[in-house]
N, C-alpha and C positions, 0 to 999 in steps of 0.2 A: 718428480713430485712424491714426497715419503709418504706414507700411511700411518698414523698415530699407533701407539704400541698398545692401544688397548683392542684394536679391532682385528679381526682375521683379514688377512690378506687376499682369501679367495671370494668372500662374498660381504664383506664390509658390516658385518653383523656381530655385534659384541655378546660373545657366550658366557652365563655366568656359572662359577664352577658349585655344584651341589655339593660339595661338602663343608662350604660356608654357610649353608642356608641354616637359619635359627631352631627352626622347627623341621621334623622330618615326616615323612607318609604316614607313619605309626601316630604321630601328635595330631594330624588332622582326621584322622579317622578315630582317634580317641574323642576328640572336639566335635565332630559330628553325631557320634553316641550321646556326648554330653547335652547338646543342644535340641536331640530329639525327647533326652529325659526331660529338659526343662520343658518344651513345648506340651509332652505329657500330661505332666505334673499340673499346669495351667489349665489344659483341657480338662482333666479329672475334678478342678474345683470349680468349673462352670455349673451352673444351673438356675432354676427359677427361684425367684424371690418372694420374699412376703409380701404382703399387699395391707393397707389399713383395714381391709375389710375383711381379709382372711389370712390366716397364719398356716405357713407352709413348714413344717416340722422338718422338711428335708434340708433345710440348710444346718441342721446340726447333725447330718449323716457322718459316718468314718470316712465315705471315701472322700467328702470334701474339706475335712476338718482335719485329718491325720494322713489319710494315703497321699493325697495330691501333694501338699506340701512337702511332704517327706521326699516323694521322688523328683520334686522340683529342687529341695534343698540338695541332694545328692548328686543331681544334673549340675549344679553350681559347683558343688565340691570337686567332681569329676573334671569339669572344664578346667579348675584350677590345677589340676594334677597334670592334666593334658598339656599346658602351658608350661609347665614347672618340669616336665620330665625330659631327661637330656636325650637328644636322638641317637641311636646307635651308629657306630663306625664300621663302615666295612672293611 
């Protein structure tokens, strides 16, 4: 009985060569940081709303209309860079 060429004869499990992986470890770390930045941006945009009976001036705060969207946008840019970044060769 012959074993297929893609299997290791000792344990029968196919191993993948990590040099052929399209993304490296650093790419995934940068993607995780970008994901955290995106979630943080959305959390900074959260807050109470105005009702017809009472106006809430906090809806126009700098944190909600400038800081939160800027951090979220930068997170999306960093995510795109992490995907496009070429992994280092050993």
